[in-house]
C-alpha positions, 0 to 999 in steps of 0.5 A: 495459535491462529495468525492475525489474518487466519483464513482471510484473503487479501490483495496487495498491489505493488507487491513485487518488491519493497513494502508490498513484498514485505506486507504480502509475506507478513500477511501470509505468515499470519494465515492469509491467502494473498494475491500479489498484484503488480505490473506484467513487466514485474512478473519475475519479481512478483513470482519471487514474492510468491516463491518466498511465501510458498517456501514458508507454507503460505498460499498466494498467486501473482496477478498482473495489474496496472493500477491505473486501469479500471478494467485491471482493478475490477479483474483483480478483485474478480480473480481474487474472489474466483481463486479464493472465494472472498476478499477480506482485506486490501493493501493499495501500495503501488506507487512511483515518484518524480524528483525535481524542482517544482517549476521543472516538473513535466506535465506528463510526469506529474500526470503519471504520478497522480495516475499511479499513486492517487487514481490507482488507490481510488480505482482499487478502493472502488472495486474492493469496497463493492466486494467487501460491502457485498460480503459484509465487511473488510479492511483496506489499508492505503500506502500514503507517506510522511509526504502525505502529512507534510511538504517536501522540496522537489517532490511536489507531485509525489507530495500532492498524490500522497496528501490525496491518498489520505483524503480518499482514505478519510472520505471512504472511512466515513462513508463505509464505517456503518457498512462494515469496512474500515479504511486506514492509511500508513505514512512511512518515512524513509524506508529501504525500498528500491525507490529509496535506493535509487536516490542519490546519497544527498537525497537519502540523507535529506530523507532521514534527517527529519526523523528522530531515529536517524536510519532507514526503516525496513519494509517489514517495519511498515508491513507489521503496521499494515497487518495490524490495521488489516486484522480485527486487532484494530477493529475500532480504528478507521480513518487513521493516517498512521505515521510509521516514521521513526518519530519524524512527525513528533517534532 
């Protein structure tokens, strides 16, 4: 039986680990050829994602990309089309955070979070949308966060960036709906990623506390939502900020 993304081609940023790696593996499992995009310094981890996909008989390639660079983002789309002939879906997932009291956040740290998490999504979408419109349609899924739906103490820059991702998602969804491109976002809560594992125990407990299900989610649990949103199974869904949050937004 064909997979949900059979014979499609997709780009996933931040795919050297965490949610990005899980999504790349899940998309390949569903029949897609996948371009694994991450920073050059993450090449070893990106090639591990590549190995895991190829082990299962999937098709993939690693491309070094700094999502804050317009040149890199444009080249990423061009490389994808050059290698696989098309671009059907994209998951703009690369992200960073900075933790600390609002008044202690350094301007440079704030700028860096906004550059990666928000500008990086904007630049990715800019070139992905052009290519998808050119070939008649596609699907984009952006990684926001539960922090894109609610506020959180000591995460001001991250929260601002993730709220912005939802704004970009909704705006593009409205603008491109009649041109065949659907644009959605996933909003994960506390997920077992390198970013989460780097937090002190008290911060991890605080991250899980708002959830109805009091455990860390696994990256593959977010990946399955991304696969569905990329696939034609969600053909009437656009402009959605989908919580993948263990019931946190139900309170």
